[in-house]
C-alpha positions as a Markdown table, in Angstrom:
| # | Residue | x | y | z |
|---|---|---|---|---|
| 1 | Met | -29.2 | -67.6 | 51.4 |
| 2 | Gln | -28.8 | -65.9 | 54.7 |
| 3 | Gly | -25.1 | -65.7 | 54.4 |
| 4 | Tyr | -25.3 | -63.2 | 51.5 |
| 5 | Arg | -26.4 | -59.6 | 51.4 |
| 6 | Ser | -29.2 | -58.4 | 49.2 |
| 7 | Pro | -28.2 | -56.6 | 46.0 |
| 8 | Thr | -28.5 | -52.9 | 45.9 |
| 9 | Thr | -30.8 | -51.1 | 43.5 |
| 10 | Arg | -27.9 | -49.8 | 41.5 |
| 11 | Glu | -26.5 | -53.3 | 41.2 |
| 12 | Met | -29.8 | -54.6 | 39.9 |
| 13 | Leu | -30.0 | -51.7 | 37.4 |
| 14 | Asp | -26.5 | -52.5 | 36.2 |
| 15 | Ala | -27.4 | -56.2 | 35.8 |
| 16 | Tyr | -30.6 | -55.3 | 33.9 |
| 17 | Lys | -28.7 | -53.0 | 31.5 |
| 18 | Ala | -26.0 | -55.6 | 31.0 |
| 19 | Cys | -28.6 | -58.2 | 30.0 |
| 20 | Lys | -30.2 | -55.8 | 27.6 |
| 21 | Ser | -26.9 | -54.8 | 26.0 |
| 22 | Ala | -26.1 | -58.6 | 25.6 |
| 23 | Gly | -29.2 | -58.8 | 23.4 |
| 24 | Leu | -31.7 | -60.4 | 25.9 |
| 25 | Glu | -35.3 | -59.4 | 25.6 |
| 26 | Gln | -38.3 | -59.6 | 27.9 |
| 27 | Ile | -36.3 | -59.0 | 31.0 |
| 28 | Lys | -38.3 | -58.2 | 34.2 |
| 29 | Leu | -37.0 | -57.4 | 37.7 |
| 30 | Gly | -38.9 | -59.5 | 40.2 |
| 31 | Asn | -39.1 | -59.4 | 44.0 |
| 32 | Val | -38.2 | -55.7 | 44.0 |
| 33 | Gly | -38.9 | -55.7 | 47.8 |
| 34 | Ile | -35.6 | -57.4 | 48.2 |
| 35 | Phe | -33.5 | -54.6 | 46.8 |
| 36 | Val | -35.8 | -51.5 | 46.8 |
| 37 | Arg | -35.3 | -50.2 | 50.3 |
| 38 | Asp | -37.1 | -46.9 | 50.1 |
| 39 | Glu | -39.1 | -44.5 | 47.9 |
| 40 | Ala | -35.9 | -43.0 | 46.4 |
| 41 | Asp | -34.9 | -46.5 | 45.2 |
| 42 | Gln | -38.4 | -46.9 | 43.7 |
| 43 | Gln | -38.2 | -43.6 | 41.9 |
| 44 | Leu | -34.7 | -44.4 | 40.6 |
| 45 | Leu | -36.0 | -47.7 | 39.1 |
| 46 | Glu | -38.9 | -46.0 | 37.5 |
| 47 | Arg | -36.8 | -43.1 | 36.1 |
| 48 | Glu | -34.1 | -45.4 | 34.7 |
| 49 | Leu | -36.2 | -48.3 | 33.4 |
| 50 | Gly | -39.8 | -47.2 | 33.4 |
| 51 | Thr | -42.6 | -49.4 | 35.0 |
| 52 | Glu | -42.6 | -52.0 | 32.2 |
| 53 | Ala | -39.4 | -53.5 | 33.6 |
| 54 | Leu | -41.0 | -54.1 | 37.0 |
């Protein structure tokens, strides 16, 4: 998928929250190295979702 850009951390957070609000359970964010680009992104994920979602 070289022709596509990687999602941003904010986009992944929004997608996670949309899945949760739709009633889905047991959602995990995998391959965080694809969209977490720095320590600030990592802290944002942990603050918004906690470590159980990673």
